C-alpha positions as CSV (number, residue, x, y, z in Angstrom):
1,M,17.2,4.8,47.8
2,Q,17.1,1.1,47.2
3,Q,13.5,1.5,46.0
4,V,14.4,4.1,43.5
5,V,17.2,1.9,42.0
6,E,14.9,-1.1,41.8
7,W,12.2,1.1,40.2
8,A,14.7,2.5,37.7
9,D,15.8,-1.0,36.8
10,A,12.2,-2.2,36.4
11,A,11.3,0.9,34.3
12,G,14.3,0.3,32.0
13,I,13.4,-3.4,31.5
14,A,9.7,-2.4,30.9
15,L,10.8,0.2,28.3
16,L,13.0,-2.4,26.5
17,A,10.1,-4.9,26.6
18,V,7.7,-2.3,25.1
19,L,10.2,-1.4,22.4
20,A,10.7,-5.1,21.7
21,G,6.9,-5.6,21.3
22,F,6.8,-2.6,19.0
23,A,9.7,-3.9,16.9
24,V,7.9,-7.3,16.5
25,Y,4.7,-5.3,15.4
26,K,6.8,-3.4,12.8
27,L,8.4,-6.6,11.6
28,L,4.9,-8.2,11.1
29,V,3.8,-5.1,9.2
30,F,6.8,-5.3,6.9
31,L,6.4,-9.0,6.3
32,V,2.7,-8.8,5.6
33,G,3.1,-5.9,3.3
34,R,6.1,-7.6,1.5
35,F,4.6,-11.1,1.0
36,S,0.9,-10.4,0.5
37,R,-1.3,-8.7,-2.0
38,A,-3.3,-5.6,-0.9
39,E,-6.6,-7.2,-2.0
40,S,-5.9,-10.6,-0.3
41,I,-8.2,-11.7,2.5
42,A,-5.3,-12.1,5.0
43,R,-4.1,-8.6,4.2
44,I,-7.6,-7.2,4.8
45,F,-7.8,-8.8,8.2
46,F,-4.3,-7.7,9.2
47,D,-4.9,-4.1,8.1
48,A,-8.1,-3.9,10.1
49,A,-6.5,-5.2,13.3
50,A,-3.0,-3.8,12.8
51,L,-3.2,-0.9,15.3
52,P,-4.9,-2.8,18.1
53,L,-2.6,-5.8,17.5
54,G,0.4,-3.6,17.8
55,T,-0.9,-2.1,21.1
56,S,-1.6,-5.6,22.5
57,L,1.9,-6.7,21.7
58,C,3.4,-3.7,23.5
59,L,1.0,-4.2,26.5
60,L,1.7,-8.0,26.6
61,A,5.5,-7.3,26.9
62,L,4.8,-4.7,29.6
63,N,2.7,-7.1,31.6
64,S,5.3,-9.8,31.4
65,V,7.9,-7.5,32.9
66,L,5.6,-6.1,35.7
67,H,4.7,-9.6,36.8
68,N,8.3,-10.6,37.2
69,V,9.8,-7.6,39.1
70,P,10.5,-7.8,42.9
71,R,7.2,-7.8,44.8
72,N,8.4,-5.4,47.4
73,L,8.2,-2.4,45.1
74,A,5.9,0.4,46.1
75,L,2.8,1.0,43.9
76,L,3.6,-2.2,41.9
77,E,0.2,-3.7,42.4
78,P,-1.8,-0.8,41.1
79,L,0.4,-0.5,38.0
80,Q,0.1,-4.3,37.4
81,H,-3.8,-3.9,37.6
82,V,-3.8,-1.0,35.2
83,A,-1.5,-2.8,32.8
84,T,-3.8,-5.9,32.9
85,L,-6.9,-3.8,32.3
86,L,-5.3,-2.1,29.3
87,L,-4.3,-5.5,27.9
88,I,-7.9,-6.8,28.2
89,I,-9.1,-3.8,26.5
90,S,-6.7,-4.0,23.7
91,L,-7.5,-7.7,23.2
92,T,-11.1,-6.8,23.0
93,W,-10.3,-4.2,20.5
94,V,-8.5,-6.8,18.4
95,A,-11.4,-9.2,18.5
96,V,-13.9,-6.4,17.6
97,A,-11.7,-5.3,14.7
98,L,-11.3,-8.8,13.3
99,T,-15.1,-9.5,13.7
100,S,-16.0,-6.2,12.0
101,V,-13.9,-6.9,9.0
102,I,-15.7,-10.3,8.5
103,G,-18.6,-8.4,7.0
104,D,-16.3,-6.5,4.6
105,V,-14.7,-9.7,3.5
106,I,-18.0,-11.5,2.8
107,V,-19.3,-8.5,0.9
108,K,-16.0,-8.5,-1.2
109,L,-16.5,-12.1,-1.9
110,N,-20.1,-11.7,-3.0
111,P,-20.2,-8.6,-5.3
112,A,-23.5,-7.2,-6.5
113,L,-23.3,-8.5,-10.1
114,E,-26.0,-7.6,-12.5
115,D,-27.6,-11.1,-12.3
116,E,-26.8,-11.8,-8.6
117,W,-27.6,-8.4,-7.0
118,K,-30.4,-9.8,-4.9
119,R,-28.3,-12.6,-3.4
120,A,-25.4,-10.2,-2.7
121,R,-27.7,-7.7,-0.9
122,R,-29.3,-10.6,1.1
123,I,-25.9,-11.9,2.2
124,E,-24.6,-8.3,3.0
125,T,-27.7,-7.6,5.2
126,Q,-27.5,-10.8,7.1
127,T,-23.7,-10.4,7.6
128,R,-24.1,-6.9,8.9
129,F,-26.7,-7.9,11.5
130,L,-24.7,-10.9,12.8
131,V,-21.4,-9.0,12.9
132,R,-22.9,-6.2,15.0
133,G,-24.5,-8.7,17.3
134,L,-21.3,-10.6,17.7
135,N,-19.4,-7.3,18.4
136,I,-21.9,-6.6,21.2
137,V,-21.3,-10.0,22.8
138,I,-17.5,-9.5,22.5
139,V,-17.7,-6.1,24.2
140,I,-19.9,-7.5,27.0
141,M,-17.5,-10.4,27.6
142,G,-14.5,-8.1,27.6
143,T,-16.2,-5.8,30.1
144,G,-17.0,-8.7,32.3
145,V,-13.4,-9.9,32.3
146,A,-12.1,-6.4,33.0
147,L,-14.5,-6.1,35.9
148,M,-13.6,-9.4,37.3
149,T,-10.0,-8.1,37.9
150,F,-11.3,-6.0,40.7
151,D,-11.3,-7.8,44.1
152,S,-14.6,-6.2,45.2
153,V,-16.3,-7.5,42.1
154,S,-14.9,-11.0,42.5
155,K,-15.9,-11.3,46.1
156,V,-19.5,-10.4,45.4
157,G,-19.7,-12.9,42.5
158,T,-21.3,-15.6,44.6
159,S,-24.0,-13.2,45.9
160,L,-24.6,-12.0,42.4
161,L,-25.1,-15.5,41.1
162,A,-27.5,-16.2,44.0
163,S,-29.7,-13.2,43.1
164,A,-29.3,-13.7,39.4
165,G,-33.0,-14.6,39.0
166,I,-34.3,-11.4,40.5
167,G,-31.6,-9.4,38.9
168,G,-32.3,-10.9,35.5
169,I,-35.9,-10.0,35.7
170,I,-35.1,-6.4,36.7
171,I,-32.5,-6.0,34.0
172,G,-34.9,-7.7,31.5
173,F,-37.6,-5.0,32.2
174,A,-35.0,-2.2,32.1
175,A,-33.4,-3.3,28.8
176,R,-36.6,-4.4,27.1
177,P,-36.4,-1.8,24.3
178,V,-32.8,-2.7,23.5
179,L,-33.4,-6.4,23.7
180,S,-36.5,-6.2,21.5
181,N,-34.6,-4.4,18.9
182,L,-31.8,-6.9,19.0
183,L,-34.2,-9.8,18.6
184,A,-36.0,-7.9,15.8
185,G,-32.7,-7.5,14.1
186,M,-32.1,-11.2,14.2
187,Q,-35.6,-11.8,12.8
188,I,-35.0,-9.4,10.0
189,A,-31.6,-10.8,9.2
190,L,-33.2,-14.4,8.9
191,T,-36.5,-13.4,7.1
192,Q,-35.2,-10.5,5.0
193,P,-38.2,-8.3,4.8
194,L,-35.8,-5.5,3.9
195,R,-32.1,-5.4,2.8
196,I,-29.5,-2.7,2.2
197,D,-30.2,-0.6,-0.8
198,D,-33.9,-1.7,-0.9
199,V,-36.5,1.0,-2.0
200,V,-39.1,1.2,0.7
201,H,-42.1,3.4,1.4
202,V,-42.3,4.1,5.1
203,Q,-44.8,6.6,6.8
204,G,-45.5,8.3,3.5
205,E,-41.8,8.7,2.6
206,W,-40.0,7.2,-0.4
207,C,-36.6,5.9,1.0
208,W,-33.6,3.7,0.4
209,V,-32.3,1.4,3.1
210,E,-28.8,3.0,3.7
211,E,-27.6,1.3,6.9
212,V,-28.8,-1.4,9.2
213,T,-27.4,-1.4,12.8
214,A,-28.0,-3.8,15.7
215,T,-31.0,-1.6,16.9
216,Y,-32.2,0.6,14.1
217,V,-32.4,1.2,10.4
218,V,-31.1,4.4,8.6
219,L,-33.3,5.3,5.7
220,R,-32.2,7.9,3.1
221,V,-35.3,9.8,1.9
222,W,-35.5,11.0,-1.7
223,D,-34.6,14.6,-0.7
224,L,-31.5,13.3,1.1
225,R,-33.0,13.5,4.7
226,R,-32.2,10.6,6.9
227,M,-35.0,8.7,8.8
228,I,-34.0,6.7,11.8
229,V,-36.4,3.9,12.5
230,P,-36.1,1.2,15.3
231,L,-35.8,-2.3,14.0
232,Q,-38.9,-3.3,16.2
233,W,-41.1,-0.9,14.1
234,F,-40.4,-3.0,11.0
235,I,-41.6,-6.1,12.8
236,E,-44.8,-4.5,14.2
237,N,-45.9,-2.3,11.4
238,P,-46.7,-2.8,7.6
239,F,-44.5,-1.1,5.1
240,E,-43.9,-1.2,1.3
241,N,-40.7,-2.7,-0.1
242,W,-40.6,-1.7,-3.8
243,S,-37.5,-3.8,-4.6
244,R,-38.2,-7.1,-2.5
245,N,-38.1,-9.4,-5.4
246,S,-37.3,-7.1,-8.3
247,A,-36.8,-3.4,-8.9
248,E,-39.2,-3.1,-11.8
249,L,-42.3,-1.0,-11.1
250,M,-45.4,0.2,-12.8
251,G,-46.8,3.8,-12.4
252,S,-49.4,6.1,-14.0
253,A,-49.8,9.7,-15.0
254,M,-53.4,11.0,-14.7
255,I,-54.9,13.7,-16.9
256,W,-58.4,15.2,-16.8
257,A,-60.0,16.2,-20.1
258,D,-63.3,17.2,-21.6
259,Y,-65.7,14.5,-22.7
260,G,-65.2,15.3,-26.4
261,I,-61.5,14.5,-26.5
262,P,-60.6,11.7,-28.8
263,V,-58.6,8.9,-27.1
264,E,-57.0,7.2,-30.1
265,P,-54.7,10.2,-31.0
266,L,-53.5,10.2,-27.3
267,R,-52.7,6.5,-27.6
268,E,-50.6,7.1,-30.7
269,E,-48.7,10.1,-29.1
270,Y,-48.2,8.1,-25.9
271,A,-46.7,5.2,-27.7
272,R,-44.4,7.6,-29.6
273,L,-43.2,9.2,-26.4
274,L,-42.4,5.9,-24.8
275,E,-40.5,4.6,-27.8
276,A,-38.5,7.8,-27.7
277,S,-37.8,7.6,-24.0
278,T,-34.8,5.8,-22.4
279,G,-36.6,5.2,-19.1
280,W,-39.3,2.9,-20.5
281,D,-38.5,-0.9,-20.2
282,G,-41.0,-1.9,-22.8
283,A,-43.1,-4.1,-20.5
284,M,-46.3,-2.0,-20.0
285,A,-47.9,0.9,-22.0
286,T,-51.7,1.4,-21.6
287,V,-54.0,4.4,-22.2
288,Q,-57.4,4.0,-20.5
289,V,-60.3,6.2,-19.5
290,V,-60.6,5.2,-15.8
291,E,-63.2,7.7,-14.6
292,A,-66.1,9.7,-16.0
293,G,-67.1,12.6,-13.8
294,E,-69.9,15.1,-14.0
295,K,-67.9,17.6,-16.1
296,S,-64.8,15.7,-17.4
297,V,-63.1,12.4,-17.8
298,Q,-59.9,11.1,-16.3
299,I,-57.4,9.3,-18.6
300,R,-54.7,7.1,-17.1
301,F,-51.3,6.6,-18.9
302,L,-49.9,3.3,-17.4
303,M,-46.2,2.7,-17.9
304,S,-43.4,0.5,-16.4
305,A,-39.7,1.2,-15.8
306,R,-36.6,-0.6,-14.4
307,N,-36.6,1.1,-11.0
308,S,-38.5,3.6,-8.9
309,T,-36.3,6.6,-9.7
310,T,-36.6,6.0,-13.5
311,L,-40.3,5.5,-13.1
312,W,-40.8,8.8,-11.3
313,N,-38.9,10.7,-14.0
314,L,-40.8,8.8,-16.8
315,R,-44.2,9.7,-15.2
316,C,-43.3,13.4,-15.0
317,Y,-42.0,13.3,-18.6
318,V,-45.2,11.7,-19.9
319,R,-47.5,14.0,-18.0
320,E,-45.7,17.1,-19.3
321,R,-45.6,16.0,-22.9
322,M,-49.2,14.8,-23.0
323,I,-50.5,18.0,-21.6
324,A,-48.5,19.9,-24.2
325,F,-49.9,17.6,-26.9
326,I,-53.5,18.3,-25.8
327,Q,-52.8,22.0,-25.5
328,H,-51.4,22.1,-29.1
329,H,-53.9,19.8,-30.9
330,F,-57.0,19.7,-28.8
331,P,-57.1,22.9,-26.8
332,E,-60.9,23.0,-26.9
333,Y,-61.1,19.8,-24.9
334,L,-59.2,20.9,-21.8
335,P,-61.3,20.7,-18.6
336,R,-63.7,23.7,-18.3
337,F,-67.0,24.7,-16.6
338,R,-70.0,25.3,-18.9
339,T,-73.4,26.7,-18.1
340,E,-76.8,26.8,-19.8
341,L,-79.3,29.7,-19.5
342,A,-82.7,28.2,-18.8
343,G,-86.0,30.0,-18.3
344,T,-89.7,30.1,-19.2
345,H,-88.9,31.8,-22.6
346,R,-85.9,30.0,-24.0
347,A,-85.7,32.3,-27.0
348,S,-85.0,35.3,-24.9
349,V,-81.8,35.6,-22.9
350,D,-83.3,38.4,-20.7
351,D,-85.9,35.9,-19.4
352,A,-83.2,33.5,-18.1
353,V,-83.7,33.0,-14.4
354,S,-81.2,30.3,-13.3
355,L,-77.8,28.7,-14.1
356,R,-77.0,24.9,-13.9
357,P,-74.1,22.7,-15.1
358,M,-74.4,21.5,-18.7
359,D,-73.3,18.1,-19.9
360,P,-70.7,18.5,-22.6
361,A,-72.6,15.9,-24.7
362,H,-75.4,18.4,-25.1
363,N,-73.1,21.1,-26.5
């Protein structure tokens, strides 16, 4: 009966302590909300860690009570252990929340303005890498502290330290893929071969860098598919970055035509199309015959645009309009196959014995 009374007293005191911790948390929320602006840095940090901070205050009050009650209570030691573990987890949660919001604050302080977008993307990418790496370290440390609260783990600590060399080698081999990706992430964060929102061409796919984690990169393909690529792949394999230094690109539209087609009218129409287009940046506009085949010539319409998406749409626009122009003004010079009847008596068609391709220049 005495144990029941003592437990009731301890439970009541513990409940009051938890309520007091919750009241302190609510007071903090009120004061921060009352005397700070929503966009201030302190408010951003507090909002991110508010829930784990409130949990930690309640658990801290609970631990203070459980460690000051009479030691002869049954089941007291397991409850103290559980409360300590929960407090360690909540404090680790607070540390992770505060660390994670560092990236958001740095990105907020370095907006991607028109003339500083490259610097802002570089800072954001480096910050995301470092924050995720720091979160992993915090979680590992929190897990280690939680495990050390168990007597069995503490007692074998000396043995573990003695065999750390062999154990480290074994763990190193087992975790080699994870560690290699973490090291690759640090290398990418420092050297910046790619950044968030960069346009890259990876394994034949046109993608945007959507997210960079501690071990892999999420690429958004042009058709909204997502490609997940380990960080180590970017260190070991070549890839194209279409916005490494600037987003401007050059591209071409190819059209095959007959040898007899005049090029100058095509240049004039091409210049008119670009001047009327909103996608052309005015840097490059060239029309050239780049190949002369057996039956036709290839004409290249070279152009430039502000970014890859605009360039793709401009190329399609030019190709469609130039084909329509040729169909309307020079339909006789569209690509075609021609033959010449040849034989021993050229005056008579009936005497023709073979067919062979004919050069359009002889027509």
